[in-house]
N, C-alpha and C positions, 0 to 999 in steps of 0.2 A: 699725813695729814693732806683731809681733802680739799677743792679747793671748796669755796665761796662761792655757789648755784645764787647765784642774781634773781633770777629766772627764765621759767622756758616758754619759749614758742617754737612751734610746729614741730617737738619732740627735741625737738634741739636747748642744751643748757647750758648759755649764758656766763660765765664764769666769769667773776671777778677780774679772775689775769689775762682774757678777753679782754675786757673791759678798758682795760690799762694797756692794754701793752697796742689797743686801735688812739686810746684816747695819743700814745705818745708820740704817732705820727701831726699831732698838728705843730705850725706853725712855733716855736720859742715865744713868741707873745702872745699866741694863744694856753696857751700856761698855767700862767697862773686861773687866769676865769678858770675852764674848764678843769683847775683844784673842788671849787666848788663841792658842795650836791647838786645845788639844781644844774646849771652847767655836762654832770654824769647819767639825769636821766634825764637831758634832752637826748643824749648820745644809746644811752640801752634803751629807750622808746624804741631811738633805728633804728637798730639795729635786731631787737622782736619787731617794728613791722616789716624789715627788711627779708627776716625769719618764715614769715608770716607770703608774706608775697612769694615766694621763693615754690613754699609749701602751696601754693594755691598754681602755680603756674606748671611745676609738674603735674600737676590731679588735672588738668588741662591740660595739657598736652601744648603747651607753649614757651618751651622751655627753648629753643630753637627760632624762636620767632623772630621778626628784623625787629620789637619794643623791647622785646625780651633783651637781647641781647645791645641795646640800646643802652636800656636801664642801669646792666653792671657793668657795661664796660664808665656808665658817669659814673656809674658810684667809683672803679675802683680810680678812675682821673681826680675824683673830688676828693679819696681820701684822705689827703690832710689838709682841707678843708673845712673838713664833714659838716662843722657849727655853722658852715651854709648854707647845708642844703640839707637841714633835716626832714625827711619823710613825714608828714603827723600822720601819729598810730593810727586817727581815726577815719584815716586815707581806705586802711582795711575791711571796711563798712559797706564799700563799694562792687567787694563780692563775684568782680571781672580784671580778673592781671593787666587787659591786655587796658582797658578802661584807664590802670590803676600806675602803671608805668608812662604813660601819658601823661597823664593830670603831675606825677615828680616831673617829668623832662622838663616841663611846665611850670613851676614850681625849681626847677633848676636853669632853666633860662630866667625866668622873674632876676631870680639871684645875681647872675650872671654880669644885668642892668643895672645892679643899685636897687630892685623898686621892690618896694617893701610891697607885697601880696600876705591879704590876708585871708586864708582857708574857713568851710564850713563841709564837714561831711554827714552824713544824718540816716540814712539806705541803703542800702544793698540796687542795684542798677537788675540782678544778676532775670529780676520777674517780668521788663521792660519788648514792648514791643518791638521795638527798633537793634536793628547787627550794631554789634560793640564796632565794630569799624565803620558805622554813622558816630556812632555814641564819643568813640575820637573824633571823624568831622564838625562836629558840636561844637565839642568844646575846643578845637582848635581852630574852629570861625571866628568862636567871641570873643579868644582870650590874646590870639594874634594883632583886631581886630585894638583890641583892646590896648592892647600893651605898647602895635605904632601907635598909634594916637598919642600915648605920657611920651612917645624918647623921639617923639614929632614937638610936639609943643611942652611937655608937662613933666621936664626930669625928676622934681622931684613927687607928683602925682600918685598916692596908693592907688593898690584896685584888688577886688575882692572877688576870686570863685567860690563858687556855693553849689552843695548837688544836693539839691535834699526830696522828702518826704512824704507825701500828706496823700492818710486813702488811698484811693486809687489813683495817683501820680506823681511821679518825681516835673523836681521844679531845678534846670541848670541853669545859669547865674553869672553872668560877669560884669563887672561896671566900676568904674575906671574914671576919677578925680574926673571931674571936667564942670563947665560950667552952661546951665541947664538953655536947654535944644528944644526950638519951637515944634511943635507939633507939625506944620504945617513942611521939617524937616523928616520929619523921620517916615510921611511913609513916602518916600526922596528911597529911604537905604533898604526898599526891597524891593524896587522897580528895578530892570532887566536895564546892563550896564550900568548904572546909575552905581559911580564912586563919588570917595569923602575922602581921596589924597588931601592931609590938606586937612581935613576937620572930624576924621578922627572914624568915622561909623566907612558899611557898605560893602564890603572887599565879602564877594561868599554868600550876599545875606541875600540874592536870587534864589541863588540853588540850596540854601536853607530852608524856603519858603516853600523849596515844591516837595525839598524832601517831612517837612512836616503834613503838609498836606498829605502825601500817600500817604505819614501815620496813623491824620485825623492827633495832633500834637497840635500846638502856639505858640505863637512868637511874640510874646509879651513885649514890649516900649515901653521908658519913662525915664524925668528925671525923679530924682530924689537923694534925702536928707543923712548922710551919714554924720552923727558926733559934729551934726550944725554946716556939714560941707556938704553942696554937693554933685552929687555925682549923676554919669547917664548911665543907665543900663540895660543892657537887653537879655533876654531873657527865653527857655524853651518850655515848655509844658507837654510833655509827653505822659504816657496813660502806660 
């Protein structure tokens, strides 16, 4: 009797046996939860995303890159706790293996620190004017500053990472739960040598401003309400 095929991703047939074998590696205390259809679907989505990512990595020739190797190692390390590190299958829409690997690393870092991270990915990054290495730097700068603020000042706070597109531009936005900050403070964040250690923003933002000027992009800073809770947001708008 042939194995039941649950999905096909990048030419790879994901069978029910493969899914069950992966779930069997979960800690005993998670086994009851993992037997639910919703949990199984999460793991299946993770497998689909990873196989698609691997295919793109092979096609782009980056399987020997540091980012790819770190992603694979992280995947191996966290097999027994995969439920904490689900890669959103929507991240594949970015179509940039290096950025996908970096985003996944950030998702893992947030989970490691117990930070609730919301993500949204709706566009591809193939046609943007900024090289992938700088996209990684942008995401890392915004993400690390937001996460550092949460860890130092409000460990229970939540954060968002969104990469969205409209017409001819892409928006990369990171925001973290934070009391509103006055506009007079915002301007200081982009000054050379300015550091907001203990206030949550500023590290690397001056360099980010120079990068945006080089590639005709914009930096957008704002306070915003999400579900009636205050958040502080920094985003870059790139073409």
